[in-house]
C-alpha positions as CSV (number, residue, x, y, z in Angstrom):
1,M,119.8,78.4,101.8
2,N,119.9,79.3,98.1
3,Q,117.3,81.8,96.9
4,D,116.7,79.7,93.8
5,S,115.5,76.8,96.0
6,V,112.9,78.9,97.9
7,E,109.3,79.2,96.5
8,A,108.1,82.7,95.8
9,V,104.6,83.8,96.8
10,S,103.1,87.0,95.4
11,S,101.8,89.7,97.8
12,K,98.5,89.4,95.9
13,E,98.2,85.7,96.9
14,L,98.8,86.6,100.6
15,L,96.7,89.8,100.8
16,G,94.1,89.5,98.0
17,E,92.3,92.8,98.0
18,R,93.2,93.6,101.6
19,K,95.8,96.2,102.6
20,L,96.6,94.5,105.9
21,L,97.4,91.0,107.1
22,I,98.1,89.7,110.6
23,I,100.7,86.9,110.7
24,E,101.2,84.9,113.9
25,H,104.7,83.4,114.4
26,N,105.9,81.7,117.6
27,G,103.2,83.3,119.7
28,D,103.9,86.8,118.3
29,R,101.7,88.8,116.0
30,Y,103.1,90.7,113.0
31,T,101.4,93.1,110.7
32,L,102.1,93.1,107.0
33,R,100.6,96.1,105.2
34,I,100.7,97.9,101.9
35,T,101.5,101.6,102.3
36,S,100.0,104.5,100.3
37,N,103.1,104.4,98.2
38,N,102.5,100.7,97.4
39,K,105.4,99.4,99.5
40,L,105.2,96.5,101.9
41,I,106.0,96.9,105.6
42,L,106.2,94.2,108.2
43,T,106.0,95.3,111.8
44,K,105.8,93.6,115.2
């Protein structure tokens, strides 16, 4: 898959003003969070 053909979504669209978002995928839960250094981390 070519990166140019994939739609980009901003972190602001996903998180809004929150610092944490739970994503469910195939029955598993993942946590997307913004760190104090303004980095994104996705953990299971």
